[in-house]
N, C-alpha and C positions, 0 to 999 in steps of 0.2 A: 449406366442405364441412362435413356435419354429421358427428358422431363415431357412430361406431355404439358403443351399451355392450354390454357382454358379460358384464361382472364384477355381481360382489355387493356390491363396496366402492364408495366415494364420498370426494370430501372437500370440507368447505364449508370456502373462502378468504374470510375478511377484508382486505379493502385498508385498509392504512390507513400514516403516519408512524409510528405509534408501535411500540412490539412488547409491547406489552400489550393487553388488552381487557375492557370492564366485564363485572366479574361477570353481573352479572343479565342482561346483552343477552346472551353468551354462552348462559347457561340457558335465556333464554326463546326463542333461536333454535332449541337442540336440542330444546327441548318442543315448539315448535307444528313441527316441523319432522317429529318421531315421531309427532307427531298426523294430519298428514298421511299419511306414509306407512301408519299402521295403515287411514286410510281409502279409501288405494286399494289396500290389500289386500284391506278389506274388501268389494271392488267385482270386485277381479279371482279371486280364490279363499276367499271366506269360512268355509270348511275348515280353514283353517291360519294359525299367530299366527306373527308375524313379530318377532323379536327386534331389538333395536339396540343395536349395539356400539361403545362407542366406546373405539380404541386409545390409548394410550398418548402424549400431547400432547408436542412439543418444547419447551423451555423458552423462553416468549417468542414462539410460534408462533401466528399468525393460523389454521394449519389443523388443522382436525379433521378427523381421519379415521376414517370411518362403514363400518362392515359388517351386511348384512342378513343374519340367521340365520333360516330358516325350520323352526318348530319343527310338524309336523303333531299335531291331535289325537290320533290313534293316536301315543302314544306311544312302541311299538316302531319306528318307520323314524326311517333316517337323515336325519341334518341335513344330510348332505353330497351328496345326489345329485344327479343333472343335473338334474331340474326344481327341484329347491330354488333353483339359483344362476340357471338362466333365471329362474324365479319373481324373484330378486331380481333381476336386469335388467329383467325388464320394470318392477316398480317405480321404479326409478330413473330409466327413460326418459320413465315418467308424470310422474315427481315435476318432471323439468327442461319435458318438454311440457305443464303445467298451470300453470309459470311462465310460461312462454311465451305462453301466452294469454291469463293476466293482465297482464303486460305489454303485450299487443299491443292489448288493448282500451282501457286506460288508464283502470278503472275503470267504463265507458260500455256501453252493448247493443250488438250486433254490429250494421251497419246490412244485414248479410245472411248466411243460412248457408246454404253447398248441400252435400249430402251423395252419396256415392254407395257403391258395396258398401265399400271401406278407407277413402276420406278424406273428410275433409271441411275447406272450404271456406269461413272467415270473412274476411267484407267489413267492415272497419271504420268509424269516423266518417268518416276520411280519405279513403277509398276503397284504403286498403291491403289488400292479401291477407295471408292466414297458411293454409296450409294443414297440417293435422294429422290425427294415424292418429284414426278413429270412435271408440276406445275409451276415448281419454282426454278427446275433447271429450265425451262423455258421460258421464262422471266429474267434469267440471269443470261441467256443466249439469245435473245431479242433487243435486251436494253444497255445500250450502251452508257446510258445515264445511269444505272445502277451502279454497274463496273464504276464507274470514276466518281461518283458519290461515294462509294464504300473508300475509293483512294483517296479522297481527298480528308475525308473523315481521318483514316487512321494518317495521312501525310500530317495534317494537325496535331493530331494526338503525339505524335512522332518528335515534333518539334519542341516537345515539351519534356527535359530530361527527367524531370521528376518522378513521370506515369512510366509504373514499371507494368503495369498489367491494362486491363481494360475487358468489363466482364460485364453481359448483359443478364440480369435477372428477373424472376418473378416478383411481384410486389412484397413476399415475406419474403428476399436477398435470396432464394435458391436460387444458385448458378445455374444459366440455361445454356450460356458458351463464354469462352474464356480464350482470351488471346492475350500470347506473353508479350513484352517489348520485342523480342528476336524476332516474332514475327510481323512486328508494323512496316517495316520495310518491304516484304514482299506483299503487302495487303497495301502498300502506295503506289506500286504499280498502273500506271494508266496504259487504257486500248490505244495498241496502235500497229499500225500496220505499214511495213517497210520493205518496197520496191526500189531496187539499184541505191539510186543516190537520193529517193524521193520517201516522205515518211507522212502517212496520214494518222494525225490524231483524233478521237472521237470524244469528245468530255462535255459534263453537264457543265452550265454558264448559263451565269447572269446579264443579261444585254440590255441596256438602257436605249432606248430608240431615240434618234437626233432626226433621221430623215426619213421618212416613207417613201413606198412605190409599190402601186399596186398592181404593176405589170408582171408577171413572172420571170420576165428575161432580164430583169433592171434588180439593180442590188438595194439594198438598203442601208443606211449606216447608221451604228451605234457606238457607245462606249462599251469597253469590255477592259475590266482589269485598269482602268483609266485613261487608255489607250482607243484613238477611236478607229474601228474596222469596217469595211464594206461588206456586205456576203448578201448572196441570194437563198431567199430561204426555198426552201423544196419538199417541201409536206405539204401533201396536195388538201389535206384535210383543214390548213389554216386557210388555202384559199375559197375554201367553201364557208368559213365563219365570214369571211369579208362580201363573200355572195351574198351571205343572209343578213350584213348592215352592221353587223359588229364594229365598233366606234376604235380606232386607234388613234393616238394623237403623240405630240413630242414629248419627252421625260418618262410615259410610260415604260413597262420591264417585261420581258421575254423571259422564261426561263425555256429554256432549250437545252437539244444536243446540239452542240457545236463541232463540225467540221474543221480541223487546219490541217491547211494541205502545207508540207516543207519541202523545201531541197537544201539538200546539202552544198555549202558552201565551203570548197577547199584554202581560200583563202583566210578565214577565220577559224576554220577546224571545227564545224558546230551544223544544227539543219538550223536553217532560216525559215520564217513565216512567208510564203508566199502567196495564197490567198484562204477566203473563209468560206464557210456553206454550212447555213442552218439546215438540217436534216429533219428534225422535227419540232414542235411549238409544245411544251409541256404544262405551262400556262402562262396566261395575259394577266399582269397588275397592273390596274389603272395608277395613275400619277399622284391621286389621291387617297389611293389605299396605302398601307404599311403593313408588310409580310410581319408578323408577329408572333411570340410563343407566350400563352395565356397562361398566368401563373394563379394558382388558388390559393386562399386562405389557407 
């Protein structure tokens, strides 16, 4: 029986034989989980900001206790209203549902999709059926950022051979969803479109601004994974921010949906990056701000 979620607390559990976890894997999983939660919140209630607090960890524990706190754009509103707790619970339920969909499809397109007023029925290539809430399926279908953040999360976990399973539990450590190691590879697959000898990848990315250009036809320059790239920004909402006077500068960070256009190179037998495009700006972080998780006593 599926467990109902009625709280804004949940835990990430990393199963394994050791009483420790690689720091890079843990940090990467937390960062990508944060990205997924912020993107879910953007779909559910874009007028509110969600803070993710990491409760103090027990020594040698694989269990990470997270709490979602809503910060309304109106700073006078209380953090702990009934509505804020409901939003946190809805975000956690959406996180679980999104992982279920990606796990169910195993990196492939659905065979069929049938929606009614409340639920969407998905049939995969094997003929198996998954029934999910419409709002969760709509988020999955319309957010490559979420798909790829899930992929990057499980790619990081998969790189630690000591981790045998991954769970999301409620605060009492009752499992809400469990993923076995054998499913990590399928969940690591990223969004891509292949046409003849060209491929389009869409992924969640963190870009550091090197050179700005406020003309839509001109490219910005960024550092991405240590490499300098040039990309046009095709997000119309981003240019509305510019018109309203939002300031950007060298060294600022943009969290984005990045499109990578690749072409097959027969001489080296692989796809090669040819151009980049920013499809959507998710968050703008000033250079003097640092993204961090809040650890509570």
